N, C-alpha and C positions, 0 to 999 in steps of 0.2 A: 087423704094426705095433707098435712099442714102447708101452708103458704110460707116458703123461707123469708118472705118479707116480714112474718111476725117474730122471727127470731130476734132476740135482744143483741143485735149486732154491736150496739154502743158499749155493752158490758164486755163482750169479747175484744173490742178494740182497746178498751181500757186495761184488760188483762195483758194483752199483747205490748201496749205502752209500758206498763209497770215491769214487765219481764224484760223488755229491752233496756230500760233505765238500770235494773238490777244487774244485767250482764255488763253493761258499761262501767258501772260503778265497782263491780267485781274485778272486771279486767284491770282497772286502775289500781285497785288495791292488791293485786297479785301478779301483774305482768308490767308494772312500771319501770322506771329506769334503773331502780336498784333490785329488782325482783330477784337477780342472782343470789342475793344474800338470804332469801327465804328458804325454808325447807321445801323440798320437790313436792311433797303432798300438798302444800299450800299453793304452790304455782300451778298445780294442776286443777285447783277449785274452779277456774273459769271454764275449763274444757268439760269438767264434770257437771257443772251447772248448766252449760249449754246443751248437754245431753239430756239432762233432766227436763229441760224446757221443752226439748223435741219429744221426748216420751210423753210428757204431760198434755202437750198438743193433741197427740194421737188418742190418749185416754180421754180428753175433753170431747173430742168427736165421737168416740166410742160411746160414751155415756149418752149422747143425743140419740142414739139408736135404741136405747132401752125404754120400755113402758115405765112410766112413773110409779105404777102400782108396785113395780118390783122393789123399790126402796121401802115400801111398807112391809111386803111379804118377807124380805130378808133382814129387817132391822134387828130382831131379836137374835137370830143366828150370827148376824155380824158383831153384836154385842158381845155374845158368848166367845166368839174366836177371838175377839179384842182382849178380853179378860185374861184368856189362856195365854196369848202373846205378852201380855203385861206380867203375868205370873212367871213366864219362862224368862222374861227380861230380868226379873228380880233374881232369879236363880242363877241363870247362866249369861247374863248380859255383860257388856263391855263398859267399862267406866271412862267417860271422856269429860274433862273439866269438872271433876267431882260429882258428875251425875251418872248413875248406872241406868241409862236410858236406852242403850242401843244392843240390838241382837245381831251378831255378825253372821252374815248369810254369803258365804263365799268372799268375793272381793268387795261386797257392799255391806253397809250397816243400816239396819232397819230400826228405826225409831217408833216403836209400838204405839207410844202415847199419842203420836200424831194420828196415826190411823184410828186410834180409839175416840178421837173427837168426833169423827163422822159417825162412828157406831153409836156413841152416847146420845148425839143429837137425834139421830133417826129412831133409836129405841125409846128414848123419852117422849119425842114427838108422837111416836105411835101409841104409846100407852096413854097419853094425855087426850088424844083425840079418837081413841078406839071405840069409845061408845058415846052417845049423845048426852048421858046423865053424869060423865065425868067432867069435873071442873076443878080448877085449883082452888076454889073457894071451899071445897070439901077437904077437910083437914087429913082424912085418911088417904086421898088419892094425892094430895100434895106431898104428904110424908113419903109415900112410895115413890114418887117421882124424884124427890131429894135423894132418896137411897140409891136410886139407880144412877144418879149423878156422882154420889158421894163414893161409891166402890171404886171407880177408877181414879177419882181424886186421892183417896188415901194411897192407892198403889204408885201414883205417880209421886206423892209426897214421900213414899218410902224409898223411891228412886233418887231422892235428894234433888228433885227438879221443881223448885218452888215456883218458877215462872209458868210452867205449864199447868201446876196444880190450880194457880189463880185462874188460868182460863177456864178450866172445868167449873170452878166455884162461880165464876161470872155467869155461867149458863142458868144456875138455879133462880135467881130473881128474874131474869129475863124470860125463861120459859114459862115460869109460873105466873108472871104478870100478863103475859100475852094469853094464857089460858084461863084468865078470869080472877087472879089474885087481886084484891082490892088495892088502891092506890097507897094507903096508909101502911098496910102491911108490907107492900113491896118496898116503901121507902125505909121502913124498919130493917128490912134483910140487907139493903145496901148501905145503911148508915153506919155499920162498924168499919167499912172500908174508908169512909170519909173520915171517921174519927182516928183511925189508924194513921192515916196519912198526915193528919194535923198533929196528932200526939208525937209523931216521930220529930216533927219541928220543935214543938214546945208543948208539954202535957196540958197547959192551961188553954192552949188553943184547941185541943180536943174537948176539954170540959165545956168551953163556950159551944163549940159545935153540937156537943151532946144536948145541952140545954135547948138550943135553937131547933134542932131536928125533933125533939121531943114536943115542942110547941106546935110545929108544923104538922107533926103526925096527929096530934090531938085535935088541931083544926080541921084536918082532912078527914079523919076517921071517927072522930067523936067518941072513942072508947077509952075509958080511964084506965082500964087493965093494960092495954097495949101502950098507952103513953107511960105508964109506970115501968112496964116491961122494957121500953124504949131507954128511959133514964138509966135504969139499973144496968141493962146492957152496955150502955155509953160508958159509964163509969168502970164497968168490970174491963171493958176494952182498953180504956186507959191504963188500968192497972196491969193488965196483961201485956201491953206494949213495955210498960217500964220493967215488969218482971223479966219479959224476954231480953230487953236490952242489957240488964245487968246480970241475969242469971243463965238464961237458955241459950241464946244465940252463939253460934261459933265465932271465934276472934275475927275472922275475915268478913262475916256478915255484920258485926258490930262496926268493923272499921268502914265498910260501904256506908252504913247509915251515917256515921259521924262524917265521912267525906261529902255526903249529899247535903248536910246542914252546913258544913264548913270545909270546903275543899282544902283550904290552907292548913287544916288539921294535920294532914300527912301528904304533902305535895308530891313527893317522890314515891308513895306507896299506895294507899287506897284512894287518895285525892287525885292520883295522876290521871285516871281515866276521865274523870269530870273536867278537869282543867284542860286537857288535851282536846276534848271534844268540844268545850265552849270556845277554845281557841280556834279550831279548826272551822267551825261554823261561822264564827264572828270575823275571821279573816277572810272569808268568801266575798264579802261584800254584795253589791248588787249583781254581778254578772259572773264572779267567781275568778279564780287564777288561771283556769283553762285546764283542759283534759290533759291528765298526767302532769301537771304543774303544781299540784297542791303539796307544800312543803310537809305538812302534818302527816299527809297520806303516804307521800312518796319516801319520805325519810323514815316512816314507820314509827312515828310517835303515837299514833292512834292504835290502841289495842283492839283486836278482833274487829278490824275496820271491814272485813268482808261478811260479817254477820251482825252482831250486835250494834256496831257503830257505823253501819254502811251509810246511814243518812248523814253523818258527818262528812263522808267522802263527797256526797252530793253537794252538800251545802259549801264546802270549800272550793271544789273545783268548778261548780256550776252557779254558786253564788245563791242569793235570795230567789233569782228568777228559777233557778233549778229546783230549790227545795219547795217553791211555791207551786211548781208544776206537779210534784210528787203529792203534796198536801191536797191540791184541788183534784188530781186524779182520784185519790181515795175518797174524798168527800163526794164526788160525782158517783162512785161506785157505791157508797153506802146509801145515798139518796135513791139511785136506781134500784138497788136491791129492795130498800123499804117500799117503793112504788110496787116493785113486782109482788111483793108480799101482800099488799093492799089489794091488787087486782085478782087475787086468788079467791075461789069460792070454796076451795076445800081447805079445812083447817090444818091438816097435816102439811101441806105444802106452805101455808102461811107461817106455821110454827118453825119449819125446818128453815126456811128463808130467813126469818128474823133471827134465829139463833146463830146462822152462819155469819150474818151481818154483825151480830155482837161479837163473835170470835175474831173477826177481822178487826173490828173496831178496837177491841181491847189490846190486841197485838200492836196495832197502829199507835194507839194513844201511849202504851207504856214504852215502846221503842223510841218514838219520837220525844217523849217525854224525858226519857233516860238520856238520850244523846244531847238534849238541849239543857239538861241539869235541872229539869223541873220535877223530876221524879228520881228516886234512887235507882242505881243501876241494878236491874233484876236478872236480864238476860233473855228477852224475848226477841226473835227475829222480826223483821219488817216483812209482812207477807209479799210474795212475788218478787221482792227485792234482795233480801238477804240470802247468803249462801246456805244451801241445805237441801239435799234431794227428797228426803221423806217429808219435810215441811212444805216444800214448793209442790209436791205431788198431791199432798193432802189437801192443801188450800185450793189447788185446781180442781180437784174432784168434788169438794164442796161447792164451789162456784159453778161447776159443770152440773151438779144436781139441781141446783137452784135454776139454771138455764133450761134444763130438761123440763122441769115441772112448770116453768113459765111457757115455754113453747107448746107444751101439751095441755095447757090449763083449760081449754074448751072441753076435752075429752076426760078431763080428771074429775069425775063425778064425786059430788058430795057424799054420795052414798057408797057403801061398799058393796 
């Protein structure tokens, strides 16, 4: 019987802190002085989120009673069930805010793509660590791992949920790198994301980045073919961005990009979100305007302030101090999870913990970046803080799995 002192209580307390902050922010956004003007289903968001937090707490406790080997044994079955749910969502799902990502189950909506994150991480980690001779350096094994991740990515993309698709794509370089992919190849895999971001601002920023990244890759890997591939991929990426902006993207997506680079481009339309978000955070000052006192929040200038822009609510009403507490709590969580991964002797546990950390980090980075106008508005929730039952439960289960494998790490043999 393990000593409860070995349990990572600091991670649990961080989860509780972030959940409490989320409930406070959601209450302010949906139960404030003028909440009577909001639709009833939005007014109920706080109560529904409170229920999900309670349910998730019981699930977190229940997961600690499971043997860590169960996650290996069930990984492929969970992946298959997840794919079936994704296909059912495509066929019979409910469309909300342009994304067909929800399955209606009685009074509740299930977002299958959220649960698919868990299944994909477990299945890919199981495959990459199933035998001692499997390594991401082997092209065949690496490609199979990529296919395992790409299948749900494509299904999510077909649901018109670009933000969640990016989360799945982010798993590819992270999981392959941790499984042995060389540094240069890993940098090559993430370089298109950097080039896309800079090319959206100005195409020549992307070109400069492509050249610099190619030089770094050559210095690290010393393979001419990889460097040439990096340069070609970089300029193809730049061309693809320009083609997408001018020909492929929907008008509202183009407007979002234009608003990111220049919010005054359409201040009452696409630029509205960015302007109001910056105004809310900037007006909070050091200590904020006070709970239920934020003008941008309470007068409903902020769009989707209980989900995508919940960080702005915190910044306006609790100021720099409140925003800093959230950021520091997430940084502590990331560092603690990476320490947990480093303490594991079992490669499956290492890979799962690192992958979960990557999912949380990408969500955090994109959400806070969008709220502070450093990134285009993509529409990803802030883990444990934004409203959303499926997302909250999924994130809690992922964290619970990490806590479970850390608690039982001495009994979790390297061998099967």
